[in-house]
N, C-alpha and C positions, 0 to 999 in steps of 0.2 A: 246293348246295355251290358252284356257280359264283359266287354272290354273295359268299361268304366270301373266295374268292381275289381277287375284284375289290376288296373292301374292304382286304385285306392289301396288294395292290399299290398302291392309292391311299395308304395310310398310309406305305409305303416311299417313294413319290414325294414326299409332303409332308415326310418326314424329310430326304430328299436336298436338297430346296429350302431347308429351314431351315438345314441344315449349310452349304450354299453361301452363303446370305445372312449367316450368322454369320461365316464365313470372309472374305467380302467386307468386312464391317464391321470385322473385326480388322485386315485389311490397310490399310483406309482410316485407321484409328485410328493404326496404327504409322507410316504415311507422314506423317500430320499431326503427330504428336509429333516425328518426325525433322526435319521442315521447321521446326517452332518451335525446336528445339534449334539447328539450323544458323543460323537467322536471328538468334537471340540471340547466338551466338558471333561472327557477323559484325558485328553492331552494337557488341558490346563491343570488338572489335578496332579498329573505326573510331573509337570513343570513346577508346580508349587511344592510337591514333595521333594523334588531334586534341589530346589532352592533352599528348602528348610534343612536338608541334609548338608548342603554346602556351608550353611551358617552355623551349624551345630559345632561346638568346641570339641576338640579331640582330647581325651583323657590319657595321659601317659603314666604307666605304673612301672616302678623299678623292681617290684618283687619277682623272684624267680617263678612263683606259681602262675603268674599272669602269662609268662612265656609258654608254659606247658599246658595250661588249662583254658580251653576256649570259653568255658562258663565264667572264668574269672574276668574276662573282657567285658562280660555283661554285668558284672558285679554280683554274681551268684557263686557261692562256694559249695563244693560238694560235701556231703556229710562224711563223718569219720567211718561209720558202719556201711561198707559197700556190699555186704552180703545180702543177696536177694531174699526177701521173706518167703517162707514156705506157706502155701495155702493148703491146709489138710483136706479140704473138700475136693480139691482138684487132683489129689494123688490117687492112684488106683488102689482098690481094696485088695490086700494080700490074700484074703480068703476067697476071692472070686476065682472060680475054676471054669465056669462056662461063659460063652460069649453072650453079651447082652444086646448085640445089634440085630438079633434074629428072634422071631417069635417061636417059643419052644413048642407050641401046639401044631405048627406047620412042619411037614416032613422036609428034610434036607434035600437039596438037588444033587 
């Protein structure tokens, strides 16, 4: 009788291994198909964008500012005041004499 139980246990082990391999193959197949679908959608989107770019009319400007200004190609003109605004909260306090990055209650190393 012990041989019969061993044979039955061996068959169950083989069945579990087969089910595991079939499951692994199914997951691999699903992932591969999903990857193909996503890749095809991406290439179609890129092709559609390229086709739309090819159809878009080109605007030509004779103004000298368009030659020097890359923003003028986009239809955006820079403002006359090019000075960067000053943010007073970000400037250091001139009255500050001690470092603020260390705890004053701890001794210096």
